[in-house]
N, C-alpha and C positions, 0 to 999 in steps of 0.2 A: 486720640493722639497715637501717633505711630511709635512703635517701640524701636529701640536701638537696633535690635536684630532685624526687624522689618525694614528699617531704613537701609541697613547694610545689604540685605538681600536685594532690595530695589537697585542700589548702586551697582552691585555685581551683575544684575540682569541687564544693565546698561553698559557693561564692559569696563566699569571702573574698578580697578583692583590694586591701586596704589594710593596711599593716604598719608598726608603730612600736615603739620600745623602746630599751633601753640594751644595747649589744653586750656580749658576754661571751666569754671564750676558749672555753668549751664550745660556744658557738653560732656560732663563726667561720665554719664551712662554710655554715650557713644564712644568715648575714648577708651573706657574699660572694655567695651565689646571689641574694639579694634585690637587692643592689647591681648585679649584672650584668643581671638580667632585669626588675626592678620598680623601677627608679630613680625614676620619677615617682610611684610609690605606696608608697614606703618612706621613712620619716622617722626619723632617729636623734635621740632626745631626750636632754636633759641629765640627767633623772632619771625614776624610775618614775612619780611623780605626774603629770609632764608627759605621759607616754605614755598613762596612763589617761584624762586629760582630753582629749587629742587623739583617742583612740579613741571616747570618748563623744560628742564633737562630731561626729566622722565619722558615727556612727550616727544622731544627731539630724538631721543634714543630709541623709543619704542613705537611711536606713532599712536599711542593710546593716552587718553586723558587721565589726569590724577585728580583726586579730591583734595582741596586745601581747606582746612578749617582754621578759624582765627578766634582770638579772644574777643569777648564782648567789650565794647568801649564804654558801655554804661549809658 
């Protein structure tokens, strides 16, 4: 299994350096890693629609993709 740090390193190697979404218990390790290492580039949103809008705005402003993570619907 890949670690949260390893996943983040892979994303960075692909040019992804902006992260937003709605935290979920299954993603707690990844969200904690983002909070510790990417505080300025990590935004917790109120809902999934807000995360998508924020990521789209980031792309339009910078030309770089963002990672959007969402809650598990069960």
